[in-house]
C-alpha positions as CSV (number, residue, x, y, z in Angstrom):
1,M,0.0,-0.1,-0.1
2,S,1.4,3.2,-0.7
3,I,1.1,6.7,1.1
4,S,-1.5,8.0,-1.4
5,E,-3.7,4.8,-0.8
6,A,-3.1,4.6,2.6
7,P,-6.2,5.6,5.3
8,K,-6.2,8.6,7.0
9,F,-7.9,8.9,10.2
10,I,-9.6,10.9,13.0
11,V,-9.4,9.8,16.3
12,D,-12.0,11.1,19.0
13,L,-10.8,12.5,22.3
14,N,-12.4,9.5,24.1
15,V,-10.0,7.3,22.6
16,G,-7.2,9.9,22.3
17,R,-4.1,7.6,23.3
18,L,-4.7,5.8,19.9
19,A,-3.4,8.6,17.6
20,R,-0.2,8.3,19.0
21,W,-0.3,4.6,18.4
22,M,-1.6,5.2,14.8
23,R,1.1,7.8,14.0
24,M,3.7,5.5,15.4
25,M,2.8,2.8,12.6
26,G,2.9,5.7,10.1
27,Y,-0.7,6.6,9.6
28,D,-1.9,10.1,9.2
29,T,-4.0,10.8,12.4
30,L,-5.5,13.8,13.4
31,L,-6.8,13.8,17.3
32,F,-10.0,15.5,17.4
33,D,-10.5,18.0,20.8
34,H,-12.7,20.6,19.5
35,G,-16.0,19.6,20.8
36,E,-18.8,19.2,18.8
37,D,-19.6,15.7,16.8
38,Y,-20.3,17.5,13.7
39,R,-17.1,19.2,13.4
40,M,-15.3,15.9,13.6
41,I,-17.4,14.5,10.8
42,R,-17.2,17.6,8.6
43,I,-13.2,17.3,8.8
44,A,-13.7,13.6,8.2
45,L,-15.8,13.9,5.2
46,D,-13.6,16.9,3.8
47,Q,-10.3,15.0,4.2
48,A,-11.6,11.5,3.5
49,R,-10.6,10.5,7.1
50,I,-12.0,7.4,8.9
51,I,-13.4,8.3,12.4
52,I,-12.3,5.9,15.4
53,T,-14.4,6.7,18.4
54,R,-16.1,5.3,21.7
55,D,-19.3,7.4,21.2
56,T,-22.3,5.6,20.1
57,R,-24.3,8.7,19.2
58,I,-21.6,9.1,16.1
59,M,-22.1,5.7,14.9
60,E,-26.2,6.5,14.6
61,R,-25.6,9.6,12.1
62,R,-26.6,8.8,8.9
63,V,-23.7,9.7,7.0
64,I,-22.1,6.7,8.8
65,T,-25.0,4.5,8.8
66,S,-25.4,5.3,4.9
67,G,-21.8,4.1,4.4
68,R,-20.9,7.8,3.4
69,L,-18.1,7.9,5.9
70,R,-16.3,5.2,7.5
71,A,-16.1,4.8,11.5
72,V,-14.7,2.2,13.9
73,L,-16.4,2.1,17.2
74,V,-14.1,1.0,19.8
75,N,-15.3,-1.0,22.7
76,G,-12.6,-2.0,24.9
77,D,-11.7,0.1,27.9
78,R,-7.7,-0.5,28.2
79,P,-5.9,1.3,25.0
80,E,-4.1,-2.4,24.1
81,E,-7.7,-3.9,23.5
82,Q,-8.9,-0.7,21.7
83,M,-5.7,-0.7,19.0
84,R,-5.8,-4.5,18.8
85,Q,-9.7,-4.0,17.6
86,V,-8.7,-1.0,15.4
87,I,-6.1,-2.8,13.6
88,E,-8.0,-6.1,13.0
89,H,-11.1,-4.4,11.9
90,L,-9.3,-2.2,9.3
91,H,-6.3,-5.2,8.7
92,L,-3.8,-2.5,9.2
93,D,-0.2,-3.1,9.1
94,S,1.7,-2.5,12.3
95,D,5.1,-2.0,9.9
96,F,3.4,0.3,7.4
97,R,5.8,3.4,8.0
98,P,7.0,3.5,11.6
99,L,8.6,6.5,12.7
100,S,8.0,8.6,9.8
101,L,5.4,10.7,11.6
102,C,5.6,13.1,14.8
103,L,3.9,11.4,17.7
104,E,2.8,14.9,18.9
105,C,1.8,16.8,15.6
106,N,1.4,14.5,12.8
107,Q,4.0,16.1,10.6
108,P,6.1,13.8,8.3
109,L,9.4,13.7,9.8
110,V,12.5,14.9,8.1
111,E,15.8,13.1,8.4
112,R,18.6,14.9,10.3
113,G,22.4,14.3,10.1
114,K,24.4,13.9,13.7
115,E,25.9,17.2,13.3
116,E,22.4,19.0,13.0
117,V,21.1,17.5,16.3
118,V,24.3,17.5,18.3
119,D,23.6,20.3,20.6
120,R,19.7,19.0,21.1
121,V,20.0,15.1,22.4
122,P,21.7,13.9,25.0
123,P,25.3,13.2,24.9
124,Y,24.9,9.6,25.2
125,I,22.4,9.2,22.6
126,F,24.8,11.3,20.1
127,Q,27.5,8.7,21.0
128,T,25.5,5.6,20.4
129,Q,22.9,6.5,17.6
130,E,23.5,7.1,13.9
131,Q,20.1,8.0,12.5
132,F,17.9,11.1,13.4
133,V,14.7,12.5,12.4
134,E,12.9,15.9,13.2
135,C,9.5,17.4,12.9
136,P,9.9,20.4,11.1
137,V,6.8,22.1,12.8
138,C,7.5,21.2,16.6
139,Q,11.5,20.7,16.2
140,R,11.2,17.3,18.1
141,V,14.0,14.7,17.3
142,Y,13.4,11.5,17.3
143,W,16.0,8.5,17.2
144,K,15.2,4.5,17.0
145,G,16.5,3.8,20.6
146,T,15.2,1.4,23.4
147,H,11.9,3.0,23.6
148,W,11.3,2.7,19.8
149,Q,12.1,-0.6,19.9
150,A,9.7,-1.3,23.0
151,M,6.7,0.1,20.9
152,T,7.3,-1.6,17.6
153,R,7.3,-5.1,19.6
154,K,4.2,-3.5,21.4
155,L,2.6,-3.0,18.0
156,R,3.5,-6.3,16.5
157,G,2.1,-7.6,19.7
158,F,-1.4,-5.9,19.1
159,V,-1.3,-7.5,15.5
160,Q,-0.6,-10.7,16.8
161,G,-3.0,-10.6,19.5
162,Q,-0.7,-10.3,22.5
163,S,-1.1,-7.3,25.1
164,G,2.5,-7.0,26.1
165,G,2.1,-4.2,28.9
166,S,1.1,-0.8,28.8
167,V,0.6,1.5,25.7
168,D,2.0,4.7,27.5
169,G,5.2,4.2,26.1
170,K,6.9,7.0,23.8
171,A,9.5,6.8,21.2
172,E,12.9,8.7,22.2
173,Q,12.6,12.4,21.6
174,A,14.4,15.8,22.4
175,R,13.1,19.3,22.0
């Protein structure tokens, strides 16, 4: 699946933790925290995004029941269950494009040379890591360290139906 063919998402605040995980997989995912449901629906329609929510009232809207707009109703209480449900329901690839989007602001990450980040990452990280990417909007710098490795294992576990702990982990980042 190419980037242009990949589904895009809008995640309701009631399952907001999923936005980071969807971004970790490389899926363009907005976190909707602007209030009224009609606004989320309008954004989803305008930008061809799939809604992910726990709100049963949204699922009853004609635009969704008619099939004009896709939406996933998440039932689980735990983020692990919710993520597994989304991956299974939409047949998502946990290895789609890992570490290609900023986990905070959903912008495409840009490769940076070591010398470009020397003053922006801890000294040990600078000495032990060779590849860095940066968000051009919020200027966060990411690298494939132990947190990233743990997150990718967690994502693979979701696909394989394993829990593997909490979903509160973060990819390494520096500001």
